[in-house]
C-alpha positions as CSV (number, residue, x, y, z in Angstrom):
1,X,1.8,-40.9,21.2
2,X,2.3,-43.6,18.7
3,X,5.9,-44.5,18.0
4,X,7.0,-43.8,14.4
5,X,7.4,-47.0,12.4
6,X,9.1,-45.8,9.2
7,X,12.8,-45.5,8.5
8,X,13.4,-42.3,6.5
9,X,10.2,-40.4,5.8
10,X,8.6,-37.4,7.6
11,X,9.0,-37.7,11.3
12,X,9.8,-41.4,11.3
13,X,13.0,-42.8,12.8
14,X,15.9,-42.1,10.3
15,X,17.7,-44.8,8.5
16,X,20.5,-46.2,10.6
17,X,18.6,-46.3,13.8
18,X,18.3,-49.5,15.9
19,X,15.4,-50.8,13.7
20,X,17.4,-50.5,10.5
21,X,19.3,-53.1,8.6
22,X,22.1,-50.5,8.4
23,X,22.7,-50.9,12.1
24,X,23.6,-54.2,13.8
25,X,21.1,-55.4,16.4
26,X,19.1,-58.3,17.6
27,X,19.7,-61.9,18.7
28,X,21.6,-62.8,15.5
29,X,24.4,-60.5,16.4
30,X,24.6,-61.9,20.0
31,X,24.7,-65.4,18.5
32,X,27.4,-64.3,16.1
33,X,29.5,-63.0,18.9
34,X,29.1,-66.2,20.8
35,X,30.0,-68.4,17.9
36,X,33.1,-66.4,17.3
37,X,34.7,-67.8,20.5
38,X,38.1,-66.9,21.8
39,X,41.3,-66.9,19.8
40,X,43.5,-69.8,20.9
41,X,46.8,-69.0,22.6
42,X,49.9,-69.0,20.6
43,X,51.0,-72.6,19.8
44,X,47.8,-74.1,21.2
45,X,45.9,-76.8,19.3
46,X,42.7,-75.8,17.7
47,X,39.6,-78.0,18.5
48,X,36.3,-78.4,16.8
49,X,33.2,-80.2,18.1
50,X,31.8,-83.1,15.9
51,X,28.1,-83.2,15.3
52,X,28.3,-87.0,15.5
53,X,28.6,-86.7,19.2
54,X,32.2,-88.0,19.5
55,X,33.2,-85.0,21.6
56,X,36.2,-82.8,20.8
57,X,38.9,-83.8,18.3
58,X,42.1,-82.1,17.5
59,X,42.8,-80.4,14.2
60,X,44.5,-82.9,11.8
61,X,44.2,-84.7,8.6
62,X,46.4,-84.7,5.5
63,X,45.4,-81.3,4.2
64,X,47.1,-78.2,5.8
65,X,45.3,-76.8,8.8
66,X,44.7,-73.1,9.3
67,X,47.4,-71.6,11.6
68,X,46.3,-71.4,15.2
69,X,45.1,-67.9,16.2
70,X,45.1,-66.5,12.7
71,X,42.3,-63.9,12.6
72,X,40.0,-63.0,9.7
73,X,38.5,-59.6,9.1
74,X,34.8,-59.1,8.3
75,X,32.8,-56.3,6.7
76,X,29.9,-55.6,9.0
77,X,29.3,-54.1,12.5
78,X,32.0,-51.5,12.2
79,X,31.8,-48.5,14.5
80,X,34.0,-45.6,15.4
81,X,36.8,-46.4,13.0
82,X,36.3,-43.6,10.5
83,X,36.0,-46.3,7.9
84,X,32.8,-45.8,5.8
85,X,33.3,-49.0,3.7
86,X,32.7,-51.5,6.5
87,X,36.0,-53.3,5.7
88,X,37.5,-52.9,9.1
89,X,36.7,-53.5,12.7
90,X,35.2,-57.0,12.9
91,X,37.7,-59.7,13.9
92,X,37.1,-63.4,14.4
93,X,39.4,-66.3,14.9
94,X,40.0,-68.5,11.9
95,X,37.9,-71.6,11.8
96,X,38.8,-74.9,10.1
97,X,36.6,-77.9,10.9
98,X,38.4,-80.9,12.2
99,X,38.4,-84.3,10.4
100,X,35.3,-86.3,11.2
101,X,35.5,-89.7,12.9
102,X,33.0,-92.5,12.5
103,X,30.1,-92.7,13.0
104,X,29.5,-89.7,10.8
105,X,25.8,-90.0,11.4
106,X,22.7,-90.3,9.2
107,X,23.3,-91.5,5.7
108,X,26.9,-90.3,5.6
109,X,28.3,-93.6,6.8
110,X,26.5,-95.5,4.1
111,X,27.7,-93.0,1.5
112,X,31.3,-93.2,2.6
113,X,31.2,-97.1,2.4
114,X,29.6,-97.0,-1.0
115,X,32.2,-94.5,-2.2
116,X,35.1,-96.6,-0.9
117,X,33.7,-99.7,-2.6
118,X,33.3,-97.8,-5.9
119,X,36.9,-96.7,-5.7
120,X,38.1,-100.2,-5.1
121,X,36.1,-101.5,-8.1
122,X,37.7,-98.9,-10.4
123,X,41.2,-99.3,-9.1
124,X,41.4,-95.9,-7.6
125,X,43.4,-95.8,-4.3
126,X,41.4,-94.8,-1.3
127,X,44.2,-92.3,-0.5
128,X,42.7,-90.2,-3.2
129,X,40.3,-89.0,-0.5
130,X,42.5,-87.2,1.9
131,X,40.0,-86.2,4.6
132,X,36.3,-86.4,5.4
133,X,34.7,-83.6,7.3
134,X,31.2,-83.3,8.7
135,X,30.3,-79.8,9.8
136,X,27.0,-78.1,10.2
137,X,25.2,-81.1,9.0
138,X,27.1,-81.3,5.7
139,X,29.8,-83.7,4.5
140,X,32.9,-82.7,2.5
141,X,35.5,-85.0,0.9
142,X,38.9,-83.4,0.6
143,X,40.5,-85.0,-2.5
144,X,43.8,-85.1,-4.4
145,X,43.6,-82.8,-7.3
146,X,45.1,-85.3,-9.7
147,X,42.2,-87.6,-9.0
148,X,39.3,-85.2,-9.1
149,X,38.1,-86.1,-12.6
150,X,38.2,-89.8,-11.8
151,X,36.4,-89.2,-8.5
152,X,33.7,-87.1,-10.2
153,X,33.1,-89.8,-12.8
154,X,32.8,-92.4,-10.1
155,X,30.4,-90.4,-8.1
156,X,28.2,-89.8,-11.2
157,X,28.3,-93.3,-12.7
158,X,28.2,-95.7,-9.7
159,X,24.7,-97.1,-9.1
160,X,25.0,-96.7,-5.4
161,X,26.0,-93.0,-5.6
162,X,24.4,-91.4,-8.7
163,X,25.5,-87.8,-8.2
164,X,24.2,-86.7,-11.6
165,X,24.5,-83.0,-11.2
166,X,27.3,-80.6,-10.4
167,X,25.3,-77.6,-9.2
168,X,28.3,-75.3,-8.6
169,X,32.1,-75.0,-8.7
170,X,33.4,-72.2,-6.5
171,X,36.7,-70.9,-5.2
172,X,38.1,-69.9,-1.8
173,X,41.2,-68.0,-0.9
174,X,42.3,-68.5,2.8
175,X,44.9,-65.8,2.7
176,X,48.6,-65.3,2.1
177,X,49.8,-66.9,5.4
178,X,48.0,-70.3,4.7
179,X,49.7,-73.2,2.9
180,X,47.7,-74.3,-0.1
181,X,45.5,-71.2,0.3
182,X,43.4,-71.7,-2.9
183,X,40.5,-74.2,-2.6
184,X,38.1,-75.4,-5.3
185,X,34.8,-76.6,-4.0
186,X,32.4,-78.8,-6.1
187,X,28.8,-79.1,-5.0
188,X,27.3,-82.4,-6.2
189,X,23.6,-83.4,-6.1
190,X,22.1,-86.9,-6.4
191,X,18.6,-86.5,-7.8
192,X,18.2,-90.2,-7.5
193,X,18.8,-90.4,-3.8
194,X,18.2,-86.7,-2.8
195,X,21.7,-86.2,-1.4
196,X,24.2,-83.4,-1.5
197,X,27.9,-83.6,-0.9
198,X,31.0,-81.5,-1.6
199,X,34.4,-82.3,-3.0
200,X,37.2,-79.9,-2.1
201,X,40.7,-79.6,-3.6
202,X,43.5,-77.5,-2.0
203,X,46.0,-75.8,-4.3
204,X,49.3,-73.9,-4.0
205,X,48.9,-70.3,-5.3
206,X,52.1,-70.8,-7.3
207,X,50.7,-74.0,-9.0
208,X,46.9,-73.4,-9.2
209,X,46.2,-76.2,-11.7
210,X,43.4,-78.8,-11.4
211,X,41.8,-81.0,-14.0
212,X,38.5,-79.7,-15.5
213,X,35.4,-81.8,-14.8
214,X,33.5,-80.4,-17.8
215,X,33.6,-83.8,-19.7
216,X,31.8,-85.4,-16.7
217,X,29.6,-82.4,-15.7
218,X,29.0,-80.0,-18.6
219,X,27.3,-77.6,-16.2
220,X,30.8,-76.9,-14.7
221,X,31.8,-75.1,-17.9
222,X,30.9,-71.5,-16.9
223,X,31.4,-72.2,-13.2
224,X,35.1,-73.1,-13.8
225,X,35.4,-70.0,-16.0
226,X,34.1,-67.9,-13.1
227,X,36.5,-69.5,-10.7
228,X,39.4,-68.9,-13.1
229,X,38.2,-65.3,-13.5
230,X,37.9,-64.5,-9.8
231,X,40.6,-66.7,-8.2
232,X,43.0,-67.6,-11.0
233,X,42.5,-71.4,-10.8
234,X,43.6,-73.0,-14.0
235,X,41.3,-75.9,-15.0
236,X,43.4,-78.1,-17.3
237,X,41.4,-79.5,-20.2
238,X,38.6,-76.9,-20.1
239,X,37.2,-76.3,-23.6
240,X,37.5,-72.5,-23.4
241,X,38.9,-71.1,-20.2
242,X,38.3,-67.4,-20.7
243,X,37.0,-64.7,-18.4
244,X,33.3,-64.6,-17.8
245,X,32.8,-61.5,-15.6
246,X,35.8,-59.2,-16.1
247,X,37.0,-57.9,-19.4
248,X,39.4,-60.2,-21.3
249,X,42.4,-57.9,-20.7
250,X,41.8,-57.5,-17.0
251,X,44.9,-57.8,-14.8
252,X,44.5,-60.0,-11.7
253,X,41.8,-62.0,-10.1
254,X,39.5,-59.8,-7.9
255,X,38.5,-62.3,-5.2
256,X,42.1,-63.3,-4.2
257,X,43.0,-62.0,-0.8
258,X,46.1,-60.2,-2.2
259,X,43.9,-58.2,-4.6
260,X,43.5,-54.5,-3.7
261,X,40.7,-54.5,-1.1
262,X,38.8,-51.5,-2.4
263,X,39.0,-52.2,-6.1
264,X,40.2,-49.4,-8.3
265,X,39.7,-45.6,-8.2
266,X,36.8,-44.3,-10.4
267,X,37.0,-41.0,-12.3
268,X,33.7,-39.0,-12.3
269,X,33.2,-35.6,-13.9
270,X,36.8,-34.5,-13.3
271,X,37.0,-35.9,-9.8
272,X,38.5,-39.2,-8.6
273,X,36.5,-41.4,-6.2
274,X,39.0,-43.5,-4.2
275,X,38.5,-47.2,-3.4
276,X,36.1,-47.8,-0.5
277,X,38.8,-48.7,2.0
278,X,40.6,-45.4,1.4
279,X,37.6,-43.1,1.8
280,X,37.3,-40.7,4.7
281,X,34.5,-40.6,7.2
282,X,31.8,-38.0,6.7
283,X,30.6,-37.6,10.2
């Protein structure tokens, strides 16, 4: 007899079976489990492997590191909890890539040298770049927030750099137990040299101010508005920092970790549907 190939029609295997995207399965899950690793013991130093081949290096740098052993929760692969939303169950140790050491590999070393030379020519102290990280084949410069506009202009205008486009400005919230938990990430593209890099700025949640880069990269206009809307980061000097996704009178910033997990209750035909993380199981 031929095995059914469908997912929800006639006598085919129902949705949620091993073949379905609604159920975790396959090599990707096994790889995910392996990559999660083991949570470090209390007080132990976190380590991360450099792609440059320099072996293992301890967590460090001038930006605050994630607390050792702090776990993060995920949405998928939840079973047997009674939680129909997928918000519980999956636990992985926090991951913060270690500062990279030379040689970074590939064109990263040339870029870092050209960037340092450009800073010297413009009288910008090299300490404006707090840390360089190479992780998963990508390079990130962690920079002082007071210098982000100067650095953006340098990266755009210097002939050896030519990062003409800011393709995205996004936010990250690492949680209430992390110092400088709010991060702003700038994705820059050099169309001249076909290179992509990131700038990253760490902010205190009580002082979430950073200079706007709209005067250097006009495309950042609505990206900064979205980051303000979702994370509450205030971009000083932005021409019109208003909400772009939520209503103007909305209270709070939905992608912060201290925002209610399941959103808000919804009234529907006289009944109230609770947020997803408060719903009961139906089986």
